[in-house]
N, C-alpha and C positions, 0 to 999 in steps of 0.2 A: 220528659221534654216539656218546656214551657213555651206555649205558642206566642207568636208575635203580638197578638192582641193584648196580652198581659204586660207587654213592655211599652205600650203606647203612651204611658204616663210621662216618660222622659221626653219624648218628642213634643207632647202637649205642653209640658212645663217649659221647655226651651223656647217654643214658639210664643208662649205667653210672656216670657221674659223679654223677648224681642219686641213684642207689642208694647209692653210697659216702657221699655227703653226708648222706643221711637215716638211714643205718645207725648205731644207737647201741649201743655195747658195754655189757654189764652191768658190766664192770670199769672203774673210773675211777681206778685207781691210776696215778700218773705213773711211767713207767719212765725210767731214766737215759739221757741222750743221749751219754754218754761211751762210745765204742766200745772193745770189748776186742780183743785180738789173739790169734788161734789159729794156731799153727805146727805143721808136720808133726813127727811123732815116729817115728823108725825108718822113714823113707821112706813114711809114711802120714799124710795130713791127713784126719782124720775129724771132721766137723762136723755138729751139729744146727742147722738153720736154719729159722726160722718167720717167715712173712710175716703181718702182722696190721694191722688198722685200729684203733688204740687211742691212749690218751693218753700222750704222751711229753714230755720236757723239750726245748724248742727255743729257742735264743736267749734263755735266762733266763726263759722262761715255759712254762706247760703248754698243750699244744695237741693236738688229735686229728688224727693223721697216719698215713700208712702207714709201716711200719718192718720191718726184719729184727731179730728177737730184741729188740724194743723199743728199738733203738738207732738213732740218726741221726748219722752214717752207720752202716751195718751193720757187723758185726764185720770187722776186717781179717784176711784169711786170708793166710798165708805158707807157701810151699812151695819146693822146689828141683827142678831138672831131674831127671827119673827118678822123682820121687815119684808115688804114687797119691793122687788126691784123691777122697774120698767125702763127699758132702753129702746128709745125710738131711733132705729138705725137706718141710715141712708147710705147706699153704695154709690159713690161717685168715681170708682175705679173703672178702668177700661176692660175689666174682666169680672166674673162672678166671685162672690166671697160669702162668708158667714161669720158667726162668732162662737167661740168656745169659752166657757167659764171654768178655767183650769183649776181643779182642786175643790170646787164647790160640790156639796152633796145635795143635788137637786135633780128633778126628773130629766132623763135623757130624751124626752119626747116633746111633741107639740112645739110651743114657742119658748121652751126653757133651754137646756143644754143639748140641743139637737144638732149634732154635727152633720146630719144628712140633708139639712136645708141648703138650698142654693139661692142666693139673692143676686139677681142679675144687675148689670150696670144700669144705673138710673132708678132702680127700684128702692122702695123703703119697706121696712118690716119692723114690727114691734115685738121685742122679746119681753116676757113678763113671767116672773116666778116669785115664790115666797120662800125665804130661808127658813128651815125648820127652827123651832124655838130652842132646840138643843144643839143647833149648829155650832161647832167649835169656833172660837175666835182664831184669827190667823191672817197670814199674808198669802193672798191668792192673786190670780191675774186673768186677763182676757186677751185673746188673740184669734186670728182667723183659723179655720179648720176645714176648708174645702179641699178634699183629697186631690192631689196633683198640683195644687197651687199653694199649699200651706207654707212650704219652705221659702219660696221667693217672696211671699207677702210678709212673712215675719222678718226675713232678711232685709226687706226694703224699709222696715220701720214700724210695722203694725204690732203694738203691744201696749198694755197699760195695767197698772196695779188695781186690785180689787181687795179692799181691806174689810174684814169682818171684826168689829170691835166687840169685846166680851170680857169674860172673867179673867183672862190673863192680864188684860190692861188695868184691872182693878187691884192687883197685888201692889201694896204700898210702895215697895222699892222700885217696881217697874213704872208705876204711875209718876214717881218723882224723877225718873231718868229723862234725860233729853232724848228725843226720838228723831231719827233720820231715816229716809227711804233711799235705797240704792238700787237702781235698775241698771244692770250690766248689759251692754249691747254693743256688738261690733258692726261696722259698716264698711262696704267697699264702694268707693267713688271713682268715677271716670269723668273728668271734665265737669265736676260738680253735679253729677247725676248718679243715681244708683246704678252700680255695675252688678248685674245679676250673675256674672261669671259663666264659664263654659262647662262642657260635659264632665271633665275630670274633677273640677271643683265641686260639681253637684254630686258626683259619685262618692267622693271622700267626705262630703259635708262642707258646705261653704263657710269660709271664715273671711272676715274683712280685716284690712290693715289698720282701720281706725277704731280704737277701743274707747268707748265712752261710758261715763257714769251720769245717768239722767240727761243724756244728750250733750254732756260737756266733757272737755279734756281736763283731767286732774283737778276736779273741784276740791275746795277746802271745806272740811267739816270741823266743828269745834267740839272739844272734850272739856267738860267742867272739871277743873282741878279738885280732886277729892270726891267727885260725883260719879255718876254712871251715864254712859252713852248707849242707847239702844239702837242697833242697826238692823233694819229689815232689808234683806238683800234678795233680789230676784235675778236669776240668770235668764234673761230674755233673748239670748243669742240663739241662732238657728242650730249651730253645731259646736261652737267653742266651749271648752271646759275652762273653769277658773279655779285655780289653786290659790286660795287667799291666805295671806299672812300679814299681820300688822306688826311693824317694827317694834321690838322690845315690849310687846303687850300680849298676854294670853287672851284668847277669845273664849267667852263663856256662852256656850250654846244654851238657849232657853226654849227654842221652838224649831220645828222642821216644817215640811210641806203642809201637814194636816193640823198644825197647831202645837200647843205646849207639850214639853216633856215633863217628867215628874220633878226633876231638880236640875239645877245648872250643871253642865258638864264642861270642864276646862279642856281646851284644845289649843295646840300650837298653830294649827292651820286647818282650813276647811276646803274640801274639794266640792265644787258646785257644778253639776252637769246641766245641760239645757233643760229648762222647765223647773228646776229645783229652787226652793226658797229656804232660807234660814233666818232666824232671829238671834242676834248675838248681843251680849252685854260687854262693854269695854269699861274697865275701871280707870279713872283718872288718877293713878297712883305713881306715875313716873315723874322724872324731872320735867318741868314745863318746857315745851318746845314743839317741834313739828315731827310727825312720824308718818311714814308712807304706808299706805295700804297697797300691798304688792300682789301681782299675779305671777306665781312661780311657774317654771317650766313643767309641762306635762305632755306625755305622748299618748294620744288616744287612738292613733292609727297603726300602731305596731311598726312604725318606721315608713309606712307607705307614703305618707304625706311629703317627706323630703326626698326619699330615695327613688320613688317610682317616676316622679315627673320633674323634680327640681323646681327652681324658681324662674323668674324671668319677666313674663309679659306684664306690663303696666305696674311695675313695682312688686306687687304681690303675686304675679303670675296668674294663670287661669284658676289656681286653687286658692288664691288669697294668701294671707299670712298664717301659716299653719301653727297650731298651738304647741307643737313640740320644739319650739324655739329654745335655744340654750340660754337665753337671758331672761331675767325678771323684768316685769313691766310695772310702772307706777300707775295705779288706777285713780287714787285720790290721796289727799294729804289731810291728816288730822292734826289740829292745832289746839293746844291747851289755852283755855281762857280763864275767866274769873274763878277764884277759889269759892267753893261752896262747902256746906257742912258735910263731913264725911258720910257717905251713903254705902251701907254694906250690900253685898249680894243677897238676894232672897234665898232662903234655905229650901223652901218648898214651892213648887209651882202647881201645875194641875196634874193629878194622878192619871197615868196612862194604864188602863186595865190590862191584865193578861187575858188574852183570848182563849176560849175553850179549844180543845183539840178539834182538828178539822174532820169533817164528815166525808171528804173526798180529796184525793190528791191527783193533780194533773202535771204533766211535764211539757214544757214548751222549749223548742230549740231555735236559737237565733243564728242565722248564717247568711251567706250570700253566694251568688253564682254569677256566671258570665253568659251573655247572649251575643251571638254573632251580629256585629254591626251596631249593637246597643250598649255594650260594656257591662258594667256591674249592676246586678239587681239584688234586692235584699228580701229575705225569706223568714217566715215563721213556720216551723215544722215542715220545711221544704217547699212551701207554697207562698207566692206573692199575694197581696191583697186583691180581692175581686169583689165588687159590689154584688150583693145578693144574699144567699142563704148564710145564716150565722156559722162561724167557725167553732164557736164554743157556746154551749147552752148550760146555764146554771139555774138553780131554784132560789127564789126569794127566801130570806130568813134561814139561809144555810151558811156554813163556814167551810171554805176550801183552802187547801195548800196548793200553791203553784210552784213547781221547781223550774226555774228559768235557766237554761244552759246556753252559754255563748260558745259555740264551736267555731266561730269565725276568727278573723285576724284583727278586728277592730273592737274597741269598747262600744257598748250600746246602753244608753239610759232607757229603762223600761218604764212606760207610763200607762196607768189604768184610769179610765174615766169613771166618774160618779162615786165609786166606793173606795175609800182609803184602805190601806193595808199596813201590816206590821212586817218588817223584815225579821225572819226567825233565825236564819243562818246563812253563812257564806262558806261554801266548800265544807259544810258540816261543822263549821265553827260558829257558835252562837254570837249574835250581835251583843255588844257591850251594854246597851241600854234600849228600852222600848220607846218607840216613837211611831206616830202616824205619818205615813208617807203616801204620795201618789206617784212619785217618780223615784227610781233607784237605779244606780249604776250596776251593770253586769259586765265585768271586765272580761276580756278575751280569755277563754279557757276556764272561766269561773261558772259555778252553779250557785244561784241564789234562791233560797226558799222564802216565799212570802205567804202570809196568812190573811185571807180576805173575808170579812163578814159582808155578805150581800143583804142589804137591808133597805126597807122603805119603798124603793122605786123600781118597778118592772119596766122593761122596754129594751130596745137595742141601742148599743153604744159600741165603743172600740177600745182596744189596747194596742200599743205600738211603741216603736223606738222613738225617742224624742230628739234624736238627730233628725231634724225634720225632712232633710233630703232623703234619708233612709226610709222614713215613713212614706213619702211620696213615691219612692221607687219600690214599694212593696212590703216593707216590714211593718204591717198593720193587719189586724184581724177584727172581725165583728163578734161582739159578745151579746147574747140575748139573755136577759134576766127574766125568768118566767114566774108569775105569781103562783 
């Protein structure tokens, strides 16, 4: 039996959502949704970052949402390996919050990637850490991570890219490619204000009916005819999966969550779960014209999203616009522009080493249960998250295999903080290529084996489902890395 104390998260989250919905700011000036870029200077990235609940421009309209510096997505931060990152953070939300630097290999303690910090309303806090000199280049991001409030704060709009520039950017073909950043984020609005949805939407994982790219509806990006377009794509949605396809164009994968893969991989489509990132090259080799970047149908809930509750309230219902829709959605349009000298794909990227055999194997089971009067809760090894003693203890400078079994009825993206891993197999079938990941999908009924090198940084951190409502409702555990 799981006692009621362990279910208090849902009630807390719902009450906080009501607080946010009812909170009316004195300032009604609409702030720009066009994100700025802030880059390191002299090996220092020094940024002032403010979280607020205020009116912004989103998808061509004004709406009251959560944002960083009044921008959706938040400012794009860029640094290099060896740089020091200093973020002077101020919380102007009506509830506590903090920051998580998703995918970065930095300490989980002190004022670095410490998800156990709680920054109260009106308080300021300075985060500061130094990226290791061997830190991989890649597409990372930052977002809130205060347990019980993570989902609604990200759902309300809090997310921003964090780019580490490095050796992948210096490959000649990639250096010559045009570069675009794509932040995929859905929103739910009610009378031009964030709609944080009700209990059933929370339990399935909230999805909004408004699908945006960089805070816009169907923006246009250009492809150089004969050249290459580099797309850095982040799924910053709380729960929504994106099954991406570009009309009449193959997608050439060059990097995943943790950075470059060894050589480009041609794909017809890419499935991106919450928290995941990919970098893709598109060749400008088709007839000049316009081509749609599509989100194809995908059912992540095993039919529960449509059949269990149906639609209805406020257009998207209490559960929003579920991603198992039967129709494709246009996310962006890519248009050919001026012809350039033909640019080939790079043949080699950055080698991903094969990890040694693991010294220990663990098994984690993902599932859910029901509680009288509370509905669905989410579990790892039969237990919901509870602050306190660590659920898993590992040794620094060891390698472990974790078998993650999803015995539930919904898909779950599994995310590990601080240390990247390699996916070894799915249902005993080896992965087709090696890649560094921090988030990977575990489909219902599937067993995924990952291999993790625990290196450099001792301390306590977490692993969890990156459907953030599932995390807040218990599908998270504490990891202690001991020196």
